[in-house]
N, C-alpha and C positions, 0 to 999 in steps of 0.2 A: 410621624414619620412614616411613610411604606418601606416596606422590606425591599431590596435589590431583586430583581428579575432572575430567576434563576432558571428560566424556560432555556433550553439550548436553541442557540440559531438554527439549528437542524431539524428541529422539533417536526415541522410540516414533513419533510424527506424522512424521518424515521415512523411516522405515523402512516405513511402510505402503505396498503396492503401488500403490496409486492417488497418493500423495502428488506424484509427479515429473508424473505424468500430470495432476493438477489444475493445477499449476504451467504444464505446456506448452500448457494451453487459452488462457494470454494471454502466454507468453512463447516465444520460441525461442534457441536457442544457449546452453540451459539449463545452468548449471554450479551444483554445491553448495558453499556459501560458509559462513564462520563469518560472524556477525555480531557486529561488533566489541563488548565490554563498554564501558561508560558513553558509548558514542555515543547520541544523539539519533536516532529514526528518525520518517517521516513518514507519514502518509496522508490520504488524501482520502476523505471520507465523506457521508453523507446526513442530515441532521435526522429523515428519515422512518425510520431505524434505527438506533436509539440503541444497540440490545444489543448491536452487534457495533462499536461505535466503537473498542474498545481491543482487541478479541478478534478482527478481522477479519486476515486471511492478506495481503494486499497492503500494502507500504510502500515507501518511498524512504529512501536514506541522504541526508545534507543536502547534499551537491553536486548531485545530480538535483533534489532538491524545489526547490533555489536556481535551478536552469535554467529550471522550470517558472514561478516567480514573477517571472524576469526575464523571459521571454517574455510572459508575461501584460501586465506594465509597459508594454514596448516595442512591444508589439503594439495595446495599449489594449483588452485583453480582460477580461473578469471571470476570478478566478483559477481559477474552476471551469471556464469552458469552455476555458480554456487547457490545464488538467490534463486534462478530457478528450479534446482533440485530442493532447497527447504524451503520454498513457498510454494512448491509445486504450481508452476507457471505454464500450462500448456503449452505447446508449440503453435498450435493453431489458433490461439486468441489473438485478438486485435491487438496491435503494439506490443506482442510479446517478444519481440527483439532483447528486450531486458538488457539493455548497453547504456543507461543513464540511472541517475540517484538525484531524486529530489529530497531536500530537505525545507521546513516549514516551521514557524513557531505558532501554536496556538494561541491567538489572542481573545476569543470569542468561546463562550460556553458551548460545547460541542457533544454529543453522544455518537457513539460506535457500537455497532454489532461485533464481537470479539471472541474468538476461538481459534484452535490450531486450523491447520489447512486440511484441506480433504485429499484423500488419495485421488490423482489424476490418471487415468490409463488413456492411451492415445496412439495414433500413428502420425509419423512424421514423412514428406515426400523431400527428398533432396533434391539438389538441382538437377543430378541426372538422372532421376526419375523413380531411383530407388525408394522402397517404402521400408521404413524400419517402425518396430514399435516400442514404446516407451510408457515405464510405471513408476510414477514420481510420488513418494510416501514421505511428506514432510513431517519432522520432529513432532511430535503431540505437544510438547513443552514450550514451543514456539508460536508466540500469539500474532495473530493477524486482526487487524482492526478494516472494516469495512465503514467508513464514514459517508453516509449517503448525503447529498445536498451542500455541496462546496462549490457547484458550479451555479452561475447565475441562474435565479427562476426558483430555487427550492431555498430560501432565506439567504443567500448569498448575495450582495450585490457589488457593485464597484464601490460604493461609499462604505461597506459594511463586512468587509470579507472575514470569516471565521480565521484564516491564517494570515500573518505578519508577511505583508510585500517586502518588510526592510530585511527579514530572516530567509527570506528564500535563496536557495542554493542549487544549481544545477550541476552536475558533475558527471563526466564520461565512465564509465566502470572501467575503462580501460587507462583511465590516468590516473585514478584517485590513488595518492600515497598512502602506505599505512599510517595510521593512526588519525586521518584528516578530520574526523566527524569527533575525536575525543576532546 
């Protein structure tokens, strides 16, 4: 009898020379970790960019996602703004509206680059043309996951997705009721 294959579905994407480099653009103290089968993972996204809702690489495990939700509730901030602050989502990044939440269940073996978010410093141009500077320093005990290869062509296919299509949820940050993901 042969042993089950323990190779992550995204092995090729993890092994690409730029994989860790891409993760380290947003993370520090980066480590390679397995993503537990059967677990829900969460990400913040944008209604302006639905093509990457579930194929984007940036995710959170439940405990870290819940910390962001609690911070929003306790600080009386929108969930999108709390996510921007605690995950250090720069205003100028594509799809950085942070107005939607995605949830998916991991159904295939995956590996991820994990670590706390990097400090982000930048500028934002308001609709009236004024420029403001910002400094986003995420807590170092909130772990983010960078999971390359969720999109087709990197191990994921329509027939073999690493996340369950039955477990997908997409919710507006402004409409999420307290306790929704518990």
